[in-house]
C-alpha positions in Angstrom: 62.1 154.8 26.9 58.6 153.6 27.4 59.5 150.1 26.3 62.7 150.2 28.4 60.6 151.1 31.5 58.1 148.3 30.9 61.0 145.8 30.4 62.7 147.1 33.5 59.5 146.7 35.5 59.1 143.1 34.2 62.8 142.2 34.9 62.8 143.7 38.4 59.5 141.9 39.2 60.9 138.6 38.0 64.2 139.2 39.8 62.4 139.7 43.1 60.2 136.6 42.6 63.2 134.5 41.6 65.2 135.8 44.5 62.5 135.0 46.9 62.1 131.5 45.4 65.8 130.7 45.3 66.2 131.8 48.9 63.6 129.4 50.0 61.1 132.1 50.9 63.1 132.9 54.0 63.1 136.6 53.7 60.6 139.1 52.3 63.4 141.4 51.5 64.3 139.2 48.6 61.1 140.7 47.0 62.4 144.2 47.1 63.2 144.3 43.3 59.5 143.3 42.8 58.4 146.1 45.0 60.1 148.5 42.6 59.3 146.5 39.5 55.6 146.4 39.7 55.1 150.2 40.1 57.7 150.8 37.3 55.8 148.4 35.1 52.5 150.1 35.8 53.9 153.6 35.2 55.6 152.4 32.0 52.2 151.0 30.8 50.6 154.4 31.6 53.4 156.2 29.8 52.1 154.7 26.5 49.4 157.4 26.6 51.0 160.5 25.0 49.5 163.0 27.5 50.8 161.0 30.5 54.2 160.1 29.0 56.3 162.9 30.4 55.1 162.6 34.0 55.1 158.9 34.0 58.7 158.7 32.7 59.8 161.2 35.3 58.2 159.1 38.0 59.8 155.9 36.7 63.2 157.6 36.6 62.7 158.7 40.2 61.8 155.2 41.3 64.8 153.8 39.4 67.0 156.3 41.1 65.7 155.4 44.6 66.1 151.7 43.7 69.7 152.4 42.7 70.4 154.3 45.9 69.0 151.4 47.9 70.8 148.7 46.1 74.2 150.3 45.3 75.9 149.0 48.4 75.6 145.5 46.9 78.1 146.6 44.2 80.9 147.1 46.7 80.1 143.8 48.3 80.1 142.1 44.9 83.6 143.4 44.3 84.7 141.8 47.7 82.9 138.6 46.7 84.6 138.5 43.3 87.9 139.2 45.0 87.6 136.0 47.0 86.1 137.4 50.1 83.4 135.6 52.0 80.0 137.1 52.7 77.2 136.0 55.0 74.7 136.2 52.1 76.4 136.1 48.7 73.1 135.5 46.9 71.6 138.7 48.3 74.7 140.6 47.2 74.4 139.3 43.6 70.7 140.2 43.6 71.4 143.8 44.9 74.1 144.2 42.4 71.9 143.2 39.5 69.2 145.6 40.7 71.7 148.4 41.1 73.1 147.9 37.6 69.7 147.7 35.9 68.4 150.8 37.7 71.6 152.8 37.1 71.5 151.9 33.4 67.8 153.1 33.2 68.6 156.4 35.0 71.5 157.1 32.7 69.4 156.4 29.5 66.5 158.4 30.9 68.6 161.5 31.6 70.0 161.3 28.1 66.5 160.9 26.7 65.3 164.0 28.7 68.2 166.0 27.5 67.6 164.9 23.9 63.9 165.8 24.2 64.7 169.2 25.6 67.1 169.9 22.7 64.5 168.8 20.2 61.9 171.1 21.7 64.4 174.0 21.7 65.2 173.7 18.0 61.7 172.9 16.8 59.9 175.9 15.4 56.9 177.0 17.4 53.5 177.2 15.6 52.9 180.5 14.0 56.5 181.3 13.2 
């Protein structure tokens, strides 16, 4: 999950920069994926230290969940766009949808990882037994 969080941070950062560039630098909101990507990247790098891993991964998952909540509305707009509808800012819809799907995938895998770690801890013998 650490590598996944670092990759997510890099991808979101690049997504925001690309979105800002392709939009002609018209709107700072195109950088929103980067505003999530940079902290996720930093927390992912910090999570490489064993003693920080648990807390950093929980923080990354919280950021990803917030990122998903903020970008999820782009998914319904994307469905409209793919159905032939017209939108005022189709590029923004695509960018929001990509961010929503990436962050949702991360949250799902993180929850699975947390559950697996808990199960492993529950079945592992404690020292002295």
